[in-house]
C-alpha positions in Angstrom: 11.4 187.4 85.1 8.8 185.8 82.8 10.0 183.8 79.8 8.1 182.3 76.8 9.8 179.8 74.5 8.2 180.0 71.0 8.9 177.3 68.4 10.7 179.0 65.5 8.2 178.2 62.8 6.3 180.3 60.4 3.0 179.9 62.2 4.3 181.6 65.3 6.2 184.4 63.5 3.5 187.0 64.2 4.0 186.4 68.0 7.8 186.8 67.6 7.4 189.9 65.3 5.2 191.6 67.9 7.5 190.8 70.7 10.5 192.2 68.8 8.7 195.5 68.5 7.6 195.6 72.1 10.0 197.8 74.1 9.3 195.8 77.4 10.2 192.4 75.8 13.5 191.0 74.5 13.8 188.2 72.0 16.8 185.9 71.5 17.5 182.7 69.7 17.4 179.6 71.8 18.1 176.5 69.7 14.9 175.6 67.7 13.0 178.3 69.7 12.8 182.0 70.1 13.1 183.1 73.8 10.8 186.0 74.7 11.6 187.6 78.1 10.2 190.3 80.3 11.9 191.6 83.4 8.5 191.8 85.1 5.2 190.6 83.7 5.0 189.3 80.1 1.8 190.3 78.5 0.8 189.8 74.9 -2.5 190.6 73.2 -3.6 188.1 70.5 -5.3 190.9 68.5 -2.0 192.9 68.5 -0.2 189.9 67.0 -2.8 189.3 64.3 -2.8 185.6 65.2 -5.7 183.3 64.5 -7.2 181.9 67.8 -6.4 178.3 66.7 -2.7 179.1 66.4 -2.7 181.4 69.4 -3.7 178.6 71.7 -0.6 176.6 70.6 1.7 179.4 71.8 2.7 177.6 75.0 3.9 174.3 73.3 7.5 175.5 73.5 7.2 176.0 77.3 7.6 178.9 79.6 9.2 180.0 82.9 7.0 181.7 85.5 3.3 181.4 86.3 0.4 181.9 84.0 -1.8 184.7 85.2 -4.1 184.6 82.2 -4.3 182.7 79.0 -7.5 183.5 77.1 -8.6 184.1 73.6 -7.4 187.7 74.0 -4.4 187.8 76.3 -1.4 185.8 77.5 0.1 187.0 80.7 3.0 185.2 82.5 4.3 186.5 85.8 
């Protein structure tokens, strides 16, 4: 299971909104964070979220569980 904790602030709402629409991801509240989970690999495309690269690169500040397979300007993958 791969998990991404996203600070529940306006700047990261496009990431959460995208994740809520993705059938392979589940999103729950976790204190001051939103918890995004995937049963297998968690992959999110920056372009699909509409996030600016400067905000995108702050996406991991809330923490994660798993291993980062890729974190580039285009894709975040946690396994």
